[in-house]
VOKE-655204 format. One line per 4 residues: number of its first residue (from 1); their letters; for each residue x negated, y, z of N, C-alpha, C, CB. Coordinates in steps of 0.02 Angstrom, whole numbers, plus 50000, padded with zeros to 5 digits. Last residue first. Glycine has a CB too. Example, Ala and Ser with C-alpha at 12.3 -4.5 7.8 and 13.67 -1.06 7.14 Angstrom:
! VOKE-655204
2 = sa = 49358/49888/50354/49316/49947/50357/49355/50002/50394/49296/49970/50286  49340/49716/50390/49385/49775/50390/49340/49835/50390/49435/49776/50452
***
This chain:
! VOKE-655204
199 = fdiv = 49759/48846/50497/49707/48861/50449/49661/48802/50439/49668/48922/50471  49921/48859/50541/49871/48808/50530/49822/48830/50476/49903/48741/50511  49989/48957/50668/49977/48950/50597/49917/48903/50588/49964/49019/50563  50054/49044/50785/50058/48974/50766/50051/48969/50691/50124/48941/50790
195 = cvaf = 49947/49164/50863/49998/49145/50814/49996/49071/50798/49990/49185/50751  49844/49179/50963/49911/49207/50972/49964/49176/50927/49909/49280/50961  49722/49121/50934/49742/49128/51004/49816/49144/51012/49702/49182/51036  49711/49126/50797/49709/49061/50830/49738/49065/50900/49638/49033/50831
191 = iwki = 49712/49264/50785/49767/49225/50756/49770/49156/50788/49758/49219/50680  49594/49300/50846/49656/49325/50874/49715/49282/50849/49667/49399/50854  49503/49240/50761/49507/49216/50830/49570/49240/50864/49445/49239/50870  49523/49314/50642/49541/49243/50644/49549/49219/50716/49488/49202/50609
187 = yggl = 49480/49441/50632/49543/49433/50668/49564/49360/50673/49597/49472/50633  49367/49458/50556/49358/49448/50628/49423/49437/50666/49324/49506/50656  49454/49414/50412/49389/49425/50442/49387/49408/50516/49369/49496/50433  49563/49422/50330/49574/49428/50401/49509/49437/50440/49611/49367/50426
183 = rrhl = 49509/49410/50201/49556/49464/50216/49561/49477/50291/49625/49448/50188  49429/49296/50206/49400/49360/50185/49444/49418/50209/49393/49363/50108  49525/49202/50246/49467/49214/50288/49433/49280/50271/49417/49156/50282  49612/49210/50137/49635/49228/50204/49577/49242/50251/49679/49173/50232
179 = hala = 49530/49164/50032/49558/49232/50030/49578/49254/50100/49619/49235/49982  49506/49033/50073/49449/49078/50065/49473/49151/50066/49411/49063/49999  49636/48983/50068/49601/48987/50132/49542/49034/50129/49577/48917/50154  49659/48992/49929/49703/49027/49977/49667/49036/50043/49769/48989/49987
175 = nkih = 49562/48907/49876/49560/48979/49860/49602/49019/49909/49585/48991/49789  49605/48783/49930/49538/48808/49944/49534/48883/49932/49486/48771/49900  49732/48775/49871/49726/48777/49944/49658/48806/49964/49734/48706/49975  49698/48768/49734/49738/48824/49760/49731/48830/49836/49811/48815/49741
171 = ykvt = 49627/48646/49732/49595/48708/49709/49631/48769/49738/49593/48712/49632  49725/48556/49770/49666/48565/49812/49631/48631/49796/49618/48505/49803  49809/48569/49657/49834/48585/49724/49775/48599/49771/49877/48527/49752  49724/48520/49560/49746/48590/49556/49773/48613/49623/49800/48599/49501
167 = nvsi = 49715/48388/49601/49655/48430/49602/49671/48504/49597/49609/48411/49544  49843/48345/49576/49822/48349/49645/49759/48393/49651/49808/48279/49674  49922/48443/49444/49880/48388/49469/49862/48399/49543/49816/48382/49427  50098/48486/49437/50028/48501/49428/49987/48444/49456/50009/48569/49461
163 = hmdd = 50236/48493/49469/50213/48467/49404/50142/48490/49387/50261/48490/49349  50281/48521/49593/50265/48579/49550/50239/48559/49481/50213/48622/49585  50303/48395/49648/50357/48445/49650/50345/48502/49601/50363/48473/49721  50179/48333/49633/50238/48305/49600/50294/48357/49595/50263/48243/49638
159 = aiea = 50099/48416/49714/50082/48406/49643/50143/48381/49604/50024/48356/49636  50161/48398/49837/50161/48464/49806/50147/48458/49731/50107/48509/49839  50133/48263/49857/50203/48285/49854/50208/48353/49821/50234/48288/49925  49995/48264/49865/50027/48226/49811/50099/48247/49802/50023/48150/49825
155 = ykmh = 49976/48342/49981/49951/48365/49917/49986/48330/49859/49877/48354/49913  50126/48349/50082/50060/48322/50066/50041/48344/49996/50060/48244/50071  50206/48485/50166/50205/48436/50113/50134/48412/50100/50236/48464/50048  50246/48582/50260/50206/48523/50280/50208/48467/50229/50231/48498/50348
151 = etrs = 50300/48701/50240/50344/48643/50228/50310/48577/50244/50368/48643/50155  50191/48780/50275/50256/48792/50308/50305/48735/50298/50286/48856/50284  50077/48729/50208/50072/48754/50277/50139/48763/50312/50036/48818/50277  50115/48681/50080/50071/48643/50122/50076/48664/50195/49999/48650/50098
147 = klfv = 50197/48781/50032/50223/48713/50034/50181/48669/50081/50226/48682/49964  50107/48887/50038/50165/48887/50081/50196/48817/50087/50216/48936/50057  50013/48850/49937/49992/48860/50007/50051/48855/50055/49957/48928/50015  50093/48848/49822/50059/48787/49844/50041/48792/49919/49995/48775/49803
143 = rrce = 50130/48983/49817/50181/48931/49823/50151/48865/49848/50216/48919/49756  50006/49046/49800/50047/49060/49859/50098/49005/49870/50081/49128/49853  49968/48995/49675/49926/48983/49733/49966/48992/49797/49864/49029/49733  50067/49051/49594/50063/48978/49601/50022/48959/49663/50032/48947/49538
139 = dple = 50043/49195/49618/50107/49162/49628/50100/49086/49640/50151/49174/49569  49897/49246/49713/49932/49235/49649/49992/49189/49660/49885/49205/49596  49917/49330/49873/49893/49273/49833/49930/49271/49766/49902/49206/49871  49977/49424/49949/49928/49448/49901/49903/49392/49855/49869/49479/49937
135 = dise = 50053/49357/50042/50088/49388/49986/50040/49412/49932/50130/49446/50011  49955/49329/50137/49982/49274/50097/50017/49302/50034/50031/49231/50138  49939/49457/50192/49882/49423/50161/49905/49366/50115/49835/49395/50214  50065/49482/50246/50039/49525/50193/49982/49492/50155/50015/49592/50223
131 = kiid = 50071/49380/50343/50119/49381/50288/50093/49423/50230/50187/49409/50312  49965/49420/50428/49964/49355/50395/50010/49355/50334/49985/49299/50444  50011/49546/50469/49947/49540/50434/49944/49475/50395/49888/49544/50483  50128/49510/50536/50132/49553/50477/50069/49548/50435/50144/49626/50498
127 = qlek = 50075/49437/50642/50119/49403/50595/50125/49443/50530/50188/49391/50626  50006/49542/50706/49969/49486/50678/50011/49448/50626/49947/49438/50733  50113/49623/50746/50063/49649/50700/50024/49592/50667/50015/49696/50736  50179/49536/50836/50214/49560/50776/50164/49586/50724/50265/49616/50794
123 = eile = 50080/49522/50933/50103/49463/50896/50138/49484/50832/50151/49421/50939  50072/49654/50979/50014/49623/50947/50035/49563/50906/49961/49602/50999  50201/49668/51035/50180/49711/50980/50121/49680/50942/50160/49780/51006  50201/49574/51137/50250/49567/51083/50228/49608/51022/50320/49590/51107
119 = glph = 50099/49629/51217/50092/49562/51189/50139/49552/51131/50106/49509/51243  50157/49748/51254/50098/49750/51212/50086/49683/51179/50037/49772/51252  50267/49705/51335/50279/49740/51271/50218/49742/51226/50301/49811/51286  50292/49548/51406/50245/49604/51403/50251/49639/51336/50171/49578/51414
115 = rada = 50368/49438/51416/50405/49501/51412/50358/49561/51406/50449/49510/51473  50288/49330/51434/50322/49336/51369/50357/49403/51360/50373/49280/51360  50139/49329/51504/50205/49357/51519/50240/49371/51452/50200/49422/51562  50035/49281/51439/50055/49242/51499/50125/49266/51520/50004/49251/51557
111 = flsm = 49999/49368/51343/50048/49319/51324/50068/49272/51381/50023/49278/51267  49899/49441/51403/49962/49475/51386/50018/49425/51373/49952/49521/51325  49796/49352/51410/49829/49371/51473/49896/49406/51460/49784/49416/51515  49755/49349/51278/49789/49291/51305/49825/49307/51371/49739/49234/51317
107 = vfdt = 49691/49475/51274/49751/49463/51234/49790/49404/51262/49732/49450/51161  49583/49450/51361/49631/49502/51376/49697/49491/51339/49602/49571/51359  49515/49350/51294/49544/49335/51360/49596/49387/51378/49488/49333/51413  49477/49427/51182/49522/49369/51173/49554/49350/51239/49483/49309/51144
103 = sdgp = 49390/49523/51231/49456/49545/51208/49504/49487/51199/49449/49582/51143  49285/49536/51352/49311/49480/51313/49382/49495/51292/49308/49414/51353  49243/49708/51335/49232/49643/51367/49259/49589/51322/49265/49640/51436  49354/49853/51347/49294/49817/51325/49286/49751/51362/49232/49861/51334
99 = pitt = 49536/49859/51321/49476/49867/51362/49417/49828/51335/49490/49846/51433  49610/49925/51174/49600/49867/51217/49536/49875/51256/49599/49802/51175  49618/50025/51083/49648/50039/51148/49639/49981/51197/49722/50053/51140  49568/49977/50967/49527/50026/51001/49555/50043/51070/49521/50090/50958
95 = qmrs = 49666/49896/50913/49614/49864/50953/49571/49914/50991/49570/49822/50908  49743/49980/50834/49769/49959/50899/49714/49931/50943/49824/49908/50889  49671/49986/50716/49673/50045/50759/49697/50028/50829/49717/50099/50728  49700/49857/50671/49631/49877/50682/49628/49937/50728/49596/49892/50615
91 = frry = 49836/49864/50654/49811/49820/50706/49738/49838/50722/49816/49747/50684  49840/49952/50547/49873/49971/50610/49845/49929/50667/49949/49963/50605  49774/49877/50449/49742/49937/50474/49774/49960/50540/49746/49993/50422  49869/49773/50435/49799/49758/50450/49764/49818/50480/49762/49734/50387
87 = pskm = 49987/49836/50393/49983/49806/50460/49912/49792/50481/50023/49742/50462  49953/49991/50305/49959/49918/50307/49955/49892/50379/49905/49886/50265  49928/50124/50293/49994/50105/50318/50000/50030/50330/50047/50128/50270  49804/50129/50236/49810/50153/50304/49877/50136/50335/49799/50228/50306
83 = enic = 49837/50082/50108/49792/50043/50150/49800/50064/50223/49719/50052/50128  49916/50185/50058/49945/50119/50067/49903/50077/50114/49952/50084/50000  49817/50286/50053/49876/50294/50096/49909/50227/50109/49926/50342/50063  49729/50231/49959/49706/50245/50027/49765/50250/50075/49666/50310/50028
79 = ryrv = 49807/50226/49844/49782/50164/49873/49760/50174/49946/49723/50136/49832  49826/50364/49823/49884/50319/49832/49863/50255/49866/49917/50303/49764  49693/50406/49802/49732/50432/49859/49791/50386/49874/49757/50504/49844  49664/50338/49683/49626/50324/49744/49665/50346/49805/49557/50358/49742
75 = asll = 49753/50401/49596/49757/50329/49606/49722/50308/49670/49727/50291/49546  49704/50530/49603/49772/50517/49625/49782/50443/49639/49823/50541/49573  49579/50512/49545/49583/50532/49615/49653/50521/49644/49562/50605/49623  49620/50479/49413/49581/50432/49454/49585/50448/49528/49508/50432/49432
71 = ytrl = 49688/50595/49372/49721/50530/49371/49686/50482/49418/49723/50502/49299  49586/50690/49379/49646/50697/49422/49683/50631/49427/49693/50751/49394  49500/50639/49280/49477/50646/49350/49537/50650/49397/49433/50709/49357  49579/50651/49165/49558/50585/49188/49537/50587/49261/49501/50558/49144
67 = sskv = 49717/50766/49180/49647/50751/49165/49630/50682/49193/49600/50805/49195  49879/50694/49153/49837/50752/49168/49766/50736/49147/49841/50771/49243  49929/50573/49109/49965/50634/49091/49923/50696/49102/50030/50639/49131  49880/50422/49050/49855/50479/49088/49889/50543/49064/49777/50485/49081
63 = hlsr = 49903/50258/49056/49939/50318/49033/49919/50376/49077/50017/50306/49035  49867/50095/49011/49840/50156/49042/49874/50217/49012/49764/50160/49033  49898/49972/48962/49955/50015/48982/49931/50079/49016/50001/49976/49029  49778/49912/48937/49823/49923/48880/49881/49970/48898/49851/49855/48857
59 = hnew = 49717/49894/49061/49695/49949/49018/49743/49963/48960/49627/49933/48991  49730/49818/49176/49791/49843/49144/49775/49899/49094/49840/49869/49198  49602/49788/49213/49648/49732/49204/49711/49754/49167/49667/49703/49271  49550/49917/49228/49524/49873/49175/49573/49816/49161/49457/49845/49196
55 = infv = 49625/49963/49337/49627/50000/49273/49604/49955/49217/49582/50063/49278  49588/49871/49434/49658/49873/49412/49664/49910/49345/49702/49906/49465  49454/49905/49453/49471/49838/49427/49542/49838/49399/49464/49785/49483  49470/50033/49507/49434/50024/49444/49452/49957/49412/49358/50029/49455
51 = vddv = 49540/50002/49625/49568/50048/49576/49537/50037/49508/49558/50122/49599  49448/49918/49690/49515/49893/49672/49547/49936/49618/49560/49890/49734  49343/50007/49709/49332/49948/49668/49399/49919/49644/49292/49895/49706  49406/50094/49799/49387/50118/49733/49376/50059/49685/49324/50162/49737
47 = isea = 49416/50007/49909/49476/50036/49880/49462/50060/49809/49502/50095/49922  49282/49982/49937/49327/49926/49920/49390/49951/49885/49345/49887/49984  49237/50109/49971/49210/50076/49911/49255/50018/49888/49139/50051/49923  49312/50125/50090/49320/50172/50034/49296/50140/49969/49281/50238/50047
43 = lhgd = 49262/50026/50173/49331/50022/50151/49343/50067/50090/49379/50042/50208  49132/50078/50190/49142/50011/50160/49213/50004/50133/49128/49956/50212  49158/50205/50251/49123/50198/50187/49135/50133/50152/49051/50207/50197  49290/50281/50317/49256/50216/50321/49224/50202/50253/49308/50158/50341
39 = hvih = 49390/50378/50311/49335/50385/50359/49298/50318/50371/49361/50411/50425  49494/50392/50222/49496/50334/50268/49440/50335/50320/49492/50270/50229  49468/50518/50157/49535/50499/50180/49533/50445/50234/49577/50475/50122  49334/50523/50126/49364/50581/50159/49432/50564/50188/49370/50640/50110
35 = rafs = 49320/50407/50053/49290/50411/50120/49319/50469/50160/49214/50418/50115  49383/50447/49934/49413/50394/49975/49386/50396/50046/49400/50325/49944  49291/50542/49887/49360/50562/49901/49394/50511/49947/49399/50569/49835  49180/50460/49867/49176/50517/49913/49246/50539/49934/49138/50575/49880
31 = cmaa = 49229/50374/49768/49209/50347/49833/49206/50403/49886/49140/50313/49828  49251/50465/49663/49307/50427/49690/49291/50399/49759/49325/50369/49642  49121/50507/49638/49171/50556/49661/49231/50521/49692/49193/50600/49603  49063/50387/49594/49037/50420/49654/49089/50470/49682/48972/50457/49638
27 = yyhe = 49141/50359/49474/49140/50313/49532/49118/50349/49596/49094/50254/49517  49131/50440/49362/49182/50456/49412/49179/50414/49476/49249/50448/49381  49029/50403/49274/49042/50474/49284/49091/50489/49341/49069/50503/49221  49024/50263/49270/48963/50301/49285/48977/50373/49303/48916/50299/49225
23 = flyk = 49158/50228/49238/49127/50204/49299/49068/50248/49318/49104/50132/49290  49175/50288/49111/49219/50305/49167/49186/50288/49233/49287/50268/49161  49076/50218/49041/49071/50290/49048/49113/50314/49107/49094/50326/48982  49129/50090/49045/49066/50102/49079/49055/50177/49090/49007/50073/49039
19 = fake = 49237/50111/48961/49251/50094/49031/49188/50106/49073/49274/50021/49037  49170/50132/48843/49211/50187/48870/49225/50175/48944/49278/50192/48830  49113/50007/48828/49069/50065/48834/49107/50125/48864/49040/50084/48765  49223/49922/48812/49183/49917/48872/49137/49977/48882/49142/49853/48871
15 = dgqr = 49380/49949/48756/49311/49967/48740/49270/49969/48804/49308/50035/48703  49516/49925/48758/49471/49875/48787/49398/49887/48771/49490/49808/48762  49602/50021/48722/49587/49970/48671/49540/49917/48696/49558/50004/48609  49597/50103/48831/49660/50068/48817/49650/50013/48766/49713/50118/48792
11 = irsi = 49472/50157/48809/49482/50112/48867/49545/50070/48856/49488/50153/48934  49502/50236/48699/49455/50179/48691/49459/50131/48750/49383/50204/48683  49588/50330/48755/49611/50289/48699/49567/50227/48691/49610/50329/48633  49504/50389/48848/49564/50354/48871/49589/50306/48817/49619/50404/48890
7 = iate = 49411/50447/48761/49390/50399/48812/49449/50356/48833/49359/50435/48873  49489/50536/48688/49456/50481/48653/49435/50426/48702/49394/50506/48614  49526/50622/48789/49578/50588/48751/49549/50527/48716/49610/50635/48700  49403/50674/48829/49441/50631/48874/49494/50591/48837/49473/50671/48929
3 = dtm = 49256/50684/48749/49326/50697/48737/49368/50648/48778/49344/50692/48661  49128/50638/48763/49152/50685/48813/49226/50702/48805/49111/50748/48809  49000/50547/48717/49072/50535/48727/49098/50581/48782/49086/50460/48744
***
């Protein structure tokens, strides 16, 4: 299978063998290209995985105007640029300017003075990270989570309001929290220290 037009057509039809061909022949090049942009091997692989997953999830609408390689690398570049612009990555870069030692104590000292510009900046970045992470949740999951955390509704009230079962509410809350912990990772302690949010 070497005809790109045929490969693209078969991927669009949901042909798993064609998709496997794409993965085997282009994955390494995509990861190498992503690492060149973000300078982080783990992040590069995560970005490429997202690109590949998105192609499979939306294979019916796959539209390649140029070569398949060019299309894939363009998709990776777009994702890399968006990732580097995200509040999460900005905050990650910001931490490199914080003195070594107990960074949580240092951050808390900034908030002792409400007028401290760095304290205000960190709080804004953290709030942006939280909002971005919540926005990534599937629609129903996000609505359930926000009703629970920002409107302080009980599970039974959410179930009644959204016409779903209490078990479904619990399922969505569990998935939302798991996603936030995965997304925020080591920043949880910062969020607990700085932001008013109930995890």
